[in-house]
C-alpha positions as CSV (number, residue, x, y, z in Angstrom):
1,M,22.4,32.0,9.1
2,T,23.3,28.4,8.7
3,V,23.2,27.8,12.4
4,F,19.9,29.6,12.8
5,S,18.2,27.8,9.9
6,S,19.4,24.4,11.0
7,T,18.2,25.0,14.6
8,L,14.9,26.4,13.5
9,G,14.3,23.3,11.3
10,Q,15.1,20.9,14.3
11,M,12.8,23.1,16.7
12,A,9.9,22.9,14.0
13,F,10.2,19.1,14.0
14,L,10.2,18.9,17.8
15,F,7.2,21.2,18.1
16,F,5.3,19.4,15.4
17,L,5.5,16.2,17.5
18,I,4.6,18.0,20.7
19,V,1.6,19.5,19.0
20,I,0.5,16.0,17.7
21,G,0.7,14.6,21.3
22,Y,-1.2,17.6,22.7
23,L,-4.1,17.2,20.1
24,L,-4.4,13.5,20.5
25,T,-4.8,13.9,24.3
26,R,-6.8,17.1,24.3
27,F,-9.4,15.6,22.0
28,S,-9.4,12.3,23.8
29,I,-8.4,10.3,20.8
30,L,-5.9,8.3,23.0
31,P,-7.1,6.3,26.1
32,D,-6.2,7.6,29.5
33,T,-3.6,5.0,30.0
34,A,-1.7,5.9,26.8
35,T,0.8,8.2,28.7
36,A,1.7,5.5,31.2
37,V,2.1,2.9,28.5
38,L,4.3,5.1,26.2
39,S,6.3,6.0,29.3
40,K,6.9,2.5,30.1
41,L,7.9,1.7,26.6
42,E,10.4,4.7,26.8
43,S,12.0,3.5,30.1
44,W,12.2,-0.2,29.3
45,V,12.6,-0.2,25.5
46,F,13.4,2.9,23.6
47,I,15.9,4.7,26.0
48,P,17.7,1.4,26.7
49,A,18.1,0.8,23.0
50,L,19.3,4.3,22.4
51,V,21.9,3.9,25.1
52,M,22.9,0.6,24.0
53,G,23.3,1.6,20.2
54,T,25.4,4.7,21.4
55,F,27.9,2.6,23.2
56,M,27.8,-0.3,20.6
57,H,28.8,2.0,17.9
58,N,31.2,4.4,19.7
59,F,32.8,2.4,22.5
60,T,35.1,0.4,20.2
61,V,38.8,-0.6,20.9
62,A,40.0,1.6,17.9
63,Q,38.1,4.7,18.9
64,F,38.9,4.2,22.6
65,G,42.5,4.1,21.9
66,T,42.7,7.2,19.6
67,A,40.1,9.3,21.3
68,G,41.4,9.6,24.9
69,K,41.6,13.3,24.8
70,F,37.8,13.6,23.9
71,I,36.8,11.2,26.7
72,L,38.9,13.0,29.3
73,A,37.7,16.3,28.1
74,G,34.0,15.2,28.4
75,A,34.6,13.9,31.8
76,V,36.3,17.0,33.0
77,T,33.4,19.1,31.5
78,V,30.6,17.2,33.1
79,L,32.2,16.6,36.5
80,G,33.7,20.2,36.6
81,G,30.3,21.7,36.2
82,L,28.6,19.8,38.9
83,P,29.5,22.2,41.8
84,L,27.8,25.0,40.0
85,V,24.9,22.9,39.0
86,L,24.3,21.7,42.5
87,L,24.5,25.2,43.8
88,F,22.1,26.7,41.3
89,A,19.5,23.9,41.9
90,R,19.6,24.6,45.6
91,L,19.1,28.3,45.0
92,C,16.2,27.7,42.8
93,T,14.0,25.5,44.9
94,K,13.7,24.1,48.5
95,D,11.6,21.1,47.3
96,S,13.7,18.0,47.2
97,Y,11.9,16.3,44.2
98,T,11.9,19.5,42.1
99,R,15.5,20.0,43.1
100,G,16.4,16.7,41.6
101,I,14.6,17.7,38.4
102,Y,16.5,20.9,38.2
103,T,19.8,19.3,39.0
104,Y,19.4,16.8,36.3
105,G,18.4,19.5,33.7
106,L,21.2,21.7,34.5
107,A,23.8,18.9,34.6
108,F,22.6,17.2,31.4
109,S,21.4,19.2,28.4
110,N,19.7,17.6,25.4
111,F,23.2,16.9,24.1
112,G,21.9,13.6,22.6
113,F,18.9,14.2,20.3
114,M,19.3,18.0,19.9
115,G,23.0,18.0,20.2
116,N,23.5,15.2,17.6
117,A,21.2,16.9,15.1
118,V,22.8,20.3,15.5
119,V,26.4,19.2,15.5
120,S,26.0,16.7,12.5
121,A,24.3,19.5,10.4
122,L,26.7,22.2,11.3
123,F,29.9,20.5,12.0
124,P,30.0,17.1,10.3
125,D,33.8,16.8,10.6
126,V,33.6,17.0,14.4
127,F,30.5,14.7,14.7
128,M,32.2,11.4,15.6
129,N,34.4,13.2,18.1
130,Y,31.4,14.7,19.7
131,L,29.8,11.4,20.2
132,I,32.9,10.1,21.9
133,F,33.1,13.3,24.0
134,V,29.6,12.8,25.4
135,L,30.2,9.3,26.5
136,P,31.2,10.3,30.0
137,F,27.9,12.2,30.1
138,W,25.9,9.0,29.2
139,V,27.9,7.2,32.0
140,L,27.1,9.7,34.6
141,I,23.5,9.9,33.6
142,Y,22.9,6.2,34.2
143,L,25.1,5.8,37.2
144,W,23.7,8.9,39.0
145,G,21.4,11.2,37.1
146,V,18.5,8.7,36.4
147,P,18.7,6.5,39.4
148,Y,19.4,9.3,42.1
149,L,17.8,12.4,40.6
150,L,14.9,11.1,38.6
151,M,14.2,7.9,40.6
152,P,15.4,8.9,43.9
153,V,15.8,6.3,46.7
154,K,13.3,6.7,49.4
155,E,14.5,8.2,52.7
156,G,15.7,5.5,55.0
157,A,16.2,3.0,52.4
158,S,19.0,0.5,52.7
159,F,22.2,0.4,50.7
160,K,20.9,-2.9,49.2
161,S,17.8,-1.0,47.9
162,G,20.0,1.7,46.6
163,L,22.0,-0.7,44.6
164,K,18.8,-2.3,43.3
165,N,17.6,1.1,42.1
166,L,20.9,1.7,40.4
167,V,20.4,-1.4,38.2
168,N,17.8,-0.2,36.0
169,P,17.2,-0.9,32.2
170,M,19.4,2.1,31.1
171,F,22.4,1.0,33.2
172,I,22.2,-2.6,32.0
173,A,21.9,-1.4,28.4
174,M,25.0,0.8,28.9
175,L,27.0,-2.2,30.1
176,V,25.8,-4.4,27.3
177,G,26.6,-1.7,24.8
178,M,30.1,-1.4,26.1
179,I,30.8,-5.1,26.0
180,V,29.4,-5.4,22.4
181,G,31.4,-2.4,21.3
182,L,34.6,-4.0,22.4
183,L,33.9,-7.3,20.9
184,P,36.5,-8.2,18.1
185,F,33.7,-9.2,15.8
186,E,30.5,-7.7,14.2
187,V,27.1,-8.6,16.0
188,P,24.4,-9.9,13.6
189,T,22.8,-7.4,11.3
190,F,19.3,-8.1,12.6
191,F,20.4,-7.2,16.3
192,S,22.2,-4.0,15.4
193,S,19.2,-2.9,13.1
194,A,16.7,-3.8,15.9
195,V,18.6,-1.7,18.5
196,S,19.1,1.3,16.1
197,S,15.3,1.2,15.1
198,L,14.0,1.1,18.6
199,G,16.5,3.7,19.7
200,S,15.4,6.0,17.0
201,C,12.0,6.0,18.6
202,M,13.1,7.6,21.8
203,S,13.0,11.1,20.7
204,P,9.6,11.3,18.7
205,V,7.9,9.3,21.6
206,A,9.5,11.7,24.1
207,M,8.1,14.6,22.1
208,L,4.7,13.0,21.9
209,L,4.8,12.5,25.7
210,T,5.7,16.1,26.2
211,G,2.6,17.2,24.3
212,M,0.4,14.7,26.1
213,T,1.7,16.0,29.5
214,I,1.2,19.5,28.5
215,A,-2.5,18.7,27.5
216,K,-3.1,17.2,31.0
217,T,-1.5,20.0,32.7
218,P,-3.0,23.5,33.1
219,L,-0.7,26.0,31.4
220,K,-1.0,28.2,34.4
221,K,0.4,25.4,36.5
222,M,3.0,24.3,34.1
223,L,4.3,28.0,33.2
224,G,3.4,29.6,36.6
225,V,6.6,28.5,38.4
226,P,9.1,31.3,38.3
227,S,12.1,29.1,39.0
228,I,11.8,27.2,35.8
229,Y,12.5,30.4,33.9
230,A,15.6,30.8,36.0
231,V,16.8,27.4,35.4
232,S,16.1,27.6,31.6
233,L,18.2,30.8,31.5
234,I,21.0,29.2,33.6
235,R,21.1,26.3,31.3
236,L,20.9,28.2,28.0
237,L,23.0,31.3,28.9
238,L,25.1,31.1,32.1
239,L,26.4,27.5,31.6
240,P,27.4,28.1,28.0
241,A,29.0,31.4,28.9
242,V,31.1,29.5,31.5
243,A,32.0,26.9,28.9
244,L,33.2,29.7,26.4
245,T,35.2,31.5,29.0
246,V,37.1,28.3,30.0
247,V,37.8,27.1,26.4
248,A,38.8,30.6,25.4
249,L,41.3,30.9,28.3
250,S,42.6,27.3,28.1
251,P,45.1,25.8,25.6
252,V,42.6,23.1,24.4
253,P,42.4,22.0,20.7
254,Q,39.5,23.7,18.7
255,D,37.7,20.5,18.1
256,V,37.5,19.6,21.9
257,A,36.5,23.2,22.7
258,L,33.6,22.9,20.0
259,C,32.4,19.7,21.6
260,A,32.3,21.2,25.1
261,V,30.5,24.4,24.0
262,A,28.1,22.5,21.9
263,A,27.1,20.0,24.8
264,S,26.7,23.0,27.1
265,A,24.6,25.1,24.6
266,M,21.7,22.6,24.2
267,P,18.3,23.1,26.0
268,L,17.1,21.0,29.0
269,G,16.9,17.3,28.3
270,L,13.8,15.2,28.0
271,N,14.4,12.4,30.7
272,T,13.1,14.8,33.2
273,I,9.6,14.1,31.6
274,V,10.0,10.5,30.5
275,I,11.6,8.9,33.5
276,P,9.3,10.5,36.4
277,S,6.2,10.1,34.3
278,A,6.8,6.2,34.1
279,Y,6.8,6.1,37.9
280,G,3.7,8.3,38.3
281,K,5.4,11.4,39.3
282,D,4.3,15.0,38.6
283,T,6.0,16.2,35.4
284,S,4.3,19.7,35.2
285,V,7.6,21.5,36.2
286,A,9.8,19.3,33.7
287,A,7.3,19.9,31.0
288,G,7.4,23.7,31.5
289,M,11.2,23.6,31.4
290,A,11.3,21.6,28.3
291,L,8.9,23.8,26.6
292,I,10.5,27.1,27.7
293,S,14.1,26.0,27.1
294,H,13.5,24.6,23.6
295,V,11.7,27.7,22.5
296,L,14.4,30.0,23.9
297,S,17.2,27.8,22.4
298,V,16.2,28.9,18.8
299,I,18.0,32.2,19.7
300,T,20.6,31.2,22.2
301,I,22.1,28.3,20.3
302,P,23.0,30.5,17.3
303,L,24.2,33.1,19.8
304,T,26.5,30.7,21.5
305,F,28.0,29.5,18.4
306,T,28.4,32.8,17.0
307,L,30.4,34.0,20.1
308,F,32.4,30.7,19.8
309,S,33.6,31.6,16.3
310,M,34.3,35.1,17.4
311,L,36.4,33.9,20.3
312,L,38.3,31.0,18.7
């Protein structure tokens, strides 16, 4: 019941913001340029601040030295799942752009915003270890996921242009966060407070953007693609089932197993909406995935954690 109520409360918060974004756009309260402006703010300010803050506070010398098993387990989890992810994405669609969206959504769940909220509420003793566990996820997101799946290099582009595409605000923020986290002294309070405050804007603005995107997209177009249901079910049922099976059959510590299952159980992430929207891409499929997977996760997350408690 605790798992269900905590998840339901988080879902209510998410959908409240989505409804606000929907109504603001549906009744033309916001100008037509609002979506593009907010998307740019997300890509250039809010997401980089969230990334920088995550690494600033978790990528420290002390934690890096004592949490090697969590970093290694996180890397094995995210890299080990890639063959399945690539296979499922290829089976679900032949369109290269949509395949990139599906690949990102299957490879990277909403382990940040939703994952942090659920784990901190239900398993506070494991929360810091969970943050360290997902560091390899963040690294792969900003080395590969964002620049090559959500902002793909154009066909025929040179190696130099590919590197330029890699050096994006999120990647730079990750490097700066790593450096600041490893510094032997504290950064000024105003700087860390600014980074934290800006980073906390990422998820609410992403939810507003989701509602605004839904309002501009006919529901028939957004929910009329059969493959988004398949991807949502793979993300919420099949991949967590694989994670549960692996941790149940492997001699991994329970806290590491919990981190792996929690990261696998979350719904599809929101970057699939935020990043392409900033570059004028069609986000109807991504919005449909986000809507469906977050609704279904109200049931699937409690189910996954119940199975985890039974198996371990």
